[in-house]
SEKE-913100 format. One record per residue (C-alpha): x, y, z; residue number from 1; residue in one letter. Coordinates in Angstrom, 1 decimal. Each point is the difference from the previous one (the first is absolute). Last residue first. Layout:
        x        y        z   resi   resn
        X        Y        Z    NUM      A
...
END
This chain:
        x        y        z   resi   resn
   -134.2    171.3     98.2    293      L
     -3.2      1.1      1.6    292      A
     -1.8     -0.6     -3.2    291      E
      1.0     -3.6      0.0    290      A
     -1.1     -0.5      3.6    289      G
     -3.4      1.5     -0.7    288      S
     -0.4     -2.2     -3.1    287      I
      0.9     -3.2      2.1    286      I
     -2.3      1.0      2.9    285      E
     -2.9      0.8     -2.4    284      V
      0.5     -3.4     -1.7    283      L
      0.0     -1.8      3.3    282      E
     -3.2      1.7      1.1    281      T
     -1.7     -0.9     -3.3    280      T
      1.0     -3.6      0.4    279      I
     -1.4     -0.1      3.5    278      A
     -3.2      1.7     -1.1    277      A
     -0.4     -2.5     -2.8    276      Q
      0.5     -2.9      2.4    275      R
     -2.6      1.4      2.4    274      T
     -2.4      0.5     -2.9    273      R
      0.6     -3.5     -1.3    272      N
     -0.5     -1.6      3.5    271      Y
     -3.2      2.0      0.6    270      Q
     -1.4     -1.1     -3.3    269      I
      1.0     -3.6      0.8    268      T
     -1.5      0.3      3.5    267      L
     -3.3      1.1     -1.5    266      R
     -0.1     -2.7     -2.6    265      N
      0.9     -2.7      2.6    264      I
     -2.8      1.3      2.2    263      L
     -2.5     -0.3     -2.8    262      D
      1.2     -3.6     -0.7    261      G
     -0.2     -0.9      3.7    260      A
     -3.6      1.4      0.0    259      N
     -0.9     -2.2     -2.9    258      R
      1.4     -3.1      1.6    257      T
     -1.7      0.8      3.3    256      A
     -3.3      0.4     -1.8    255      N
      0.4     -3.4     -1.8    254      D
      1.0     -1.5      3.4    253      M
     -3.2      1.3      1.6    252      A
     -2.2     -1.2     -2.8    251      T
      1.5     -3.5      0.0    250      M
     -0.2     -0.1      3.8    249      K
     -3.7      0.9      0.0    248      S
     -0.8     -2.7     -2.6    247      G
      2.2     -2.5      1.8    246      Q
     -1.7      0.7      3.4    245      E
     -3.5      0.0     -1.5    244      S
      0.5     -3.4     -1.6    243      A
      1.2     -1.6      3.2    242      A
     -2.6      1.9      2.0    241      N
     -2.8     -1.4     -2.1    240      E
      1.3     -3.5      0.4    239      R
      0.4      0.4      3.8    238      I
     -3.5      1.5      0.2    237      A
     -1.4     -3.0     -2.0    236      R
      1.7     -2.4      2.4    235      Y
     -1.5      1.8      3.0    234      I
     -3.5     -0.1     -1.7    233      Q
      0.5     -3.7     -0.8    232      I
      1.0     -0.9      3.6    231      A
     -3.0      1.8      1.5    230      V
     -2.3     -1.7     -2.6    229      N
      1.4     -3.4      0.9    228      R
     -0.7      0.5      3.6    227      P
     -3.7      0.8     -0.9    226      L
     -0.5     -2.8     -2.6    225      L
      1.1     -3.0      2.1    224      D
     -2.0      0.4      3.1    223      A
     -2.7      1.7     -2.1    222      L
     -0.6     -3.1     -2.1    221      I
      0.2     -2.4      3.0    220      S
     -2.6      2.0      2.0    219      E
     -2.4      0.5     -2.9    218      E
     -0.2     -3.7     -0.9    217      D
      1.1     -2.6     -2.6    216      P
     -0.9      1.8     -2.2    215      E
     -1.6      3.4      0.8    214      Y
     -2.9      1.4     -2.1    213      T
     -0.2      3.7     -0.5    212      V
     -3.0      1.7     -1.7    211      A
      0.9      2.7     -2.4    210      A
     -0.8      3.7      0.4    209      G
      3.5      1.2      1.0    208      S
      1.7     -2.2     -2.6    207      G
      3.1      2.1      0.1    206      S
     -0.6      3.0      2.2    205      T
     -2.0      3.3     -0.6    204      E
     -0.2      2.5      2.9    203      A
     -3.6      1.0      0.9    202      G
      0.5     -0.7      3.7    201      A
      3.7      0.0      0.9    200      Q
      2.1     -2.9     -1.0    199      P
      1.3     -2.2      2.9    198      V
      3.7      0.4      0.5    197      A
      1.2     -3.4      1.1    196      V
      1.7      0.1      3.4    195      P
      2.9      0.5     -0.6    194      I
      1.1      1.1     -3.5    193      I
     -0.9      3.7     -0.1    192      Q
      1.8      1.6     -3.0    191      Q
      2.0      3.2     -0.3    190      E
      1.7      1.0     -3.2    189      T
      2.9      2.2     -1.0    188      P
     -0.3      0.5     -3.8    187      E
      3.0     -0.5     -2.3    186      Q
      0.2      2.1     -3.1    185      T
      2.9      0.6     -2.3    184      L
      0.8     -3.6     -1.0    183      V
     -3.7     -0.7      0.0    182      S
     -2.9     -0.8      2.3    181      K
      1.7     -2.1      2.7    180      F
     -2.0      0.1      3.3    179      N
      2.4      0.9      2.9    178      S
     -0.6     -1.7      3.3    177      F
     -1.8      0.4      3.3    176      F
     -2.1     -2.9      1.6    175      L
     -2.4      0.8      2.7    174      H
     -0.7     -2.4      2.9    173      A
     -3.0      0.5      2.4    172      V
     -0.5     -1.2      3.6    171      D
      3.5     -0.4      1.4    170      Y
      2.1     -2.2      2.3    169      E
     -2.9     -2.4      0.9    168      G
      1.8     -3.3     -0.6    167      G
     -2.2     -0.7     -2.9    166      E
      1.3      3.2     -1.7    165      F
      3.6     -0.9      0.9    164      R
     -0.4     -3.4     -1.5    163      A
     -1.6      1.4     -3.1    162      I
      2.9      2.5     -0.5    161      L
      2.6     -2.8      0.4    160      D
     -1.8     -2.2     -2.4    159      D
     -0.3      2.8     -2.5    158      A
      3.7      0.8      0.2    157      F
      0.9     -3.7     -0.5    156      A
     -2.5     -0.2     -3.0    155      R
      1.8      3.0     -1.6    154      A
      3.3     -1.8      0.4    153      E
     -1.4     -3.2     -1.6    152      A
     -1.6      2.0     -2.8    151      F
      3.3      1.1     -1.3    150      G
      2.6      2.7      0.7    149      L
      2.8      0.3     -2.5    148      K
     -1.1      3.3     -1.6    147      G
     -0.3      1.6      3.4    146      L
      3.7     -0.3      0.5    145      D
      0.6     -0.1      3.8    144      G
     -2.9     -1.0      2.2    143      P
      1.0      2.1      3.0    142      E
     -2.7     -0.6      2.6    141      A
     -1.2      2.2      2.9    140      S
     -2.4     -0.8      2.8    139      H
     -1.9      1.9      2.7    138      V
      0.9      3.6     -1.1    137      I
     -1.9      2.3      2.4    136      D
      2.8      1.1      2.3    135      K
      2.1      1.9     -2.6    134      P
     -3.1      1.6     -1.7    133      F
      1.4      3.2     -1.6    132      L
      3.6     -0.8     -0.7    131      R
     -0.7     -3.7     -0.3    130      N
     -2.5      0.6     -2.8    129      L
      2.6      1.2     -2.5    128      V
      2.7     -2.6      0.8    127      A
     -2.7     -2.8      0.2    126      R
     -1.2      0.8     -3.5    125      G
      3.5     -0.1     -1.4    124      K
      0.8     -3.4      1.6    123      R
     -2.8     -1.9     -1.6    122      G
     -3.1     -1.8      1.3    121      I
     -1.2      2.1      3.0    120      T
     -2.7     -1.0      2.5    119      Y
     -1.1      3.3      1.7    118      F
     -2.3      0.6      2.9    117      K
     -2.8      2.6      0.2    116      V
     -2.2      0.6      3.0    115      T
     -3.2      2.0     -0.6    114      K
     -1.1      3.2      1.8    113      G
     -1.3      1.7     -3.2    112      Q
      3.2      2.1     -0.3    111      A
      1.9     -3.3      0.1    110      I
     -2.1     -1.2     -3.0    109      L
      0.9      3.1     -2.0    108      E
      3.6      0.0      1.0    107      Q
      0.3     -3.7     -1.1    106      A
     -1.6      0.8     -3.4    105      R
      2.6      2.8     -0.6    104      R
      2.9     -2.2      1.1    103      R
     -1.2     -2.9     -2.2    102      A
     -0.3      2.3     -3.0    101      L
      3.5      1.6      0.7    100      R
      1.5     -3.5      0.3     99      A
     -1.3     -1.0     -3.4     98      I
      1.1      3.3     -1.6     97      N
      3.5     -0.2      1.6     96      T
      0.7     -3.5     -1.3     95      N
     -0.6      0.9     -3.7     94      F
      1.2      3.6      0.2     93      A
      3.0     -0.6     -2.2     92      G
      1.3     -3.5     -0.1     91      A
      3.6      0.5      1.2     90      L
     -0.8     -2.1      3.1     89      G
      0.0     -3.7      0.7     88      K
     -1.9     -2.1      2.6     87      D
     -3.4      0.5     -1.6     86      S
     -3.4      1.1      1.2     85      T
     -3.0     -1.8      1.5     84      A
     -1.7      1.8      3.0     83      V
     -2.4     -2.4      1.8     82      V
     -1.9      2.5      2.3     81      F
     -1.6     -1.6      3.0     80      L
     -3.0      1.7      1.4     79      H
     -1.2     -0.3      3.7     78      V
     -3.4      1.5      0.9     77      Q
     -2.1     -1.5     -2.7     76      D
     -2.1     -2.4      2.0     75      R
     -2.3     -3.0     -0.6     74      G
      3.0     -2.2     -0.4     73      T
     -0.4     -0.6     -3.7     72      G
     -2.9     -2.0     -1.5     71      A
      1.8     -1.2     -3.1     70      L
      3.6     -0.6      1.2     69      L
     -1.6     -0.9      3.4     68      K
     -1.7     -3.0     -1.6     67      P
     -3.7     -0.1      0.8     66      S
     -1.0     -2.1      3.0     65      S
     -1.1      3.1      2.0     64      E
     -2.2      1.1     -2.9     63      S
      0.3      1.9     -3.2     62      V
     -2.6     -0.9     -2.6     61      T
      1.9     -0.5     -3.3     60      V
     -1.2      1.9     -3.0     59      K
      2.2      3.2      0.1     58      S
      3.0     -2.1      1.0     57      A
     -0.5     -2.2     -3.0     56      L
      0.1      3.0     -2.3     55      S
      3.1      1.4      1.7     54      A
      1.7     -3.4     -0.4     53      V
     -1.0     -0.2     -3.7     52      V
      1.3      3.6     -0.7     51      S
      3.3     -0.6      1.8     50      E
      0.4     -3.2     -2.0     49      L
     -0.7      1.8     -3.3     48      R
      2.4      2.8      0.9     47      Q
      2.8     -2.5      0.9     46      A
     -0.7     -2.1     -3.1     45      Y
      0.0      2.9     -2.3     44      P
      3.2      1.6      1.4     43      R
      2.3     -3.1     -0.2     42      G
      0.9      0.4     -3.7     41      A
      0.3      3.7      0.2     40      E
      2.5     -0.1      2.9     39      A
      2.0     -2.8     -1.5     38      A
      0.2      1.8     -3.4     37      E
      1.0      3.2      1.7     36      Q
      2.8     -1.7      2.0     35      A
      1.4     -1.7     -3.1     34      R
      0.1      3.2     -2.0     33      R
      1.2      2.1      2.9     32      L
      3.1     -2.1      0.6     31      K
      1.5      0.9     -3.4     30      A
     -0.9      3.6      0.4     29      A
      1.4      0.1      3.5     28      A
      3.3     -1.4     -1.3     27      V
      0.1      2.6     -2.8     26      M
     -0.6      2.8      2.5     25      K
      2.7     -1.4      2.3     24      M
      2.5      0.1     -2.9     23      A
     -0.9      3.6     -0.7     22      K
      0.3      1.0      3.7     21      T
      3.4     -1.6      0.1     20      I
      1.3      1.6     -3.1     19      K
     -1.3      3.4      1.2     18      Q
      1.9     -0.5      3.3     17      T
      3.2     -0.6     -1.9     16      S
     -0.6      3.2     -2.1     15      K
     -0.7      1.9      3.2     14      V
      3.4     -1.0      1.4     13      S
      1.9      0.8     -3.2     12      G
     -1.6      3.5      0.0     11      I
      1.0      0.4      3.6     10      R
      3.6     -0.9     -0.6      9      I
      0.2      2.4     -2.9      8      K
     -1.5      2.8      2.0      7      L
      2.4     -0.6      2.9      6      A
      3.0      0.0     -2.4      5      K
     -1.1      3.2     -1.7      4      L
     -0.3      1.7      3.3      3      S
     -3.3      1.0      1.6      2      A
     -0.8      3.7      0.2      1      M
END
């Protein structure tokens, strides 16, 4: 049985931890509002641009002169997984769920005889994948606070990915991130960003039945639009991750605060019982000594 001093020290330690988790919950709640507004504000443009590019891809006649971002390499042997997570922990299963989805998809492609490489954005994603695929991580970036990343950083990631694609390092790129639904729900998502995912037959796209007229010309439009789409989708993933991270962290810290309160109550009961037992023992010894006299 633990001594009264040990129980008192432990109760004080848990109370200190409870104060920390409560403060972290409040910080996450403050950051969540800004991150959620940013994610929701950028979502319509990213979705619309993806739809427009997919619609154009379904109408353009692919030839040898077509941009590689549109036509692809003609193969799908080497797949690059761009896994976007965060650099910080204490966010529940936010990072783990993204890495788990990427790992599951990688194992499926490997079982089909494909080659899978990883391009990680965020230290936590790399930590998980490095244990299973230590030789397949071709690049790793640690962006820091997701809430402070802007479009310039997303464009830099996109330029690097496009350069690697044009250099023949891979055939298909998939982006993995967490789609923010609510404070309690963040959905791990996979999205093909290179080359453009052409809609399947029968799938509806924005303006799928409309005629397309290019001004000034098709080559110039696609040369600007295709790289921009890659950057926008990466930027959207970063914004969604920032909101998802704070939502998951807020929930995790709230649960930790509640658990600390429950533990304090149990330890207090144990402390009181131990103290009462010690007092009872002392009284019995005093009475026994008096009767002996």
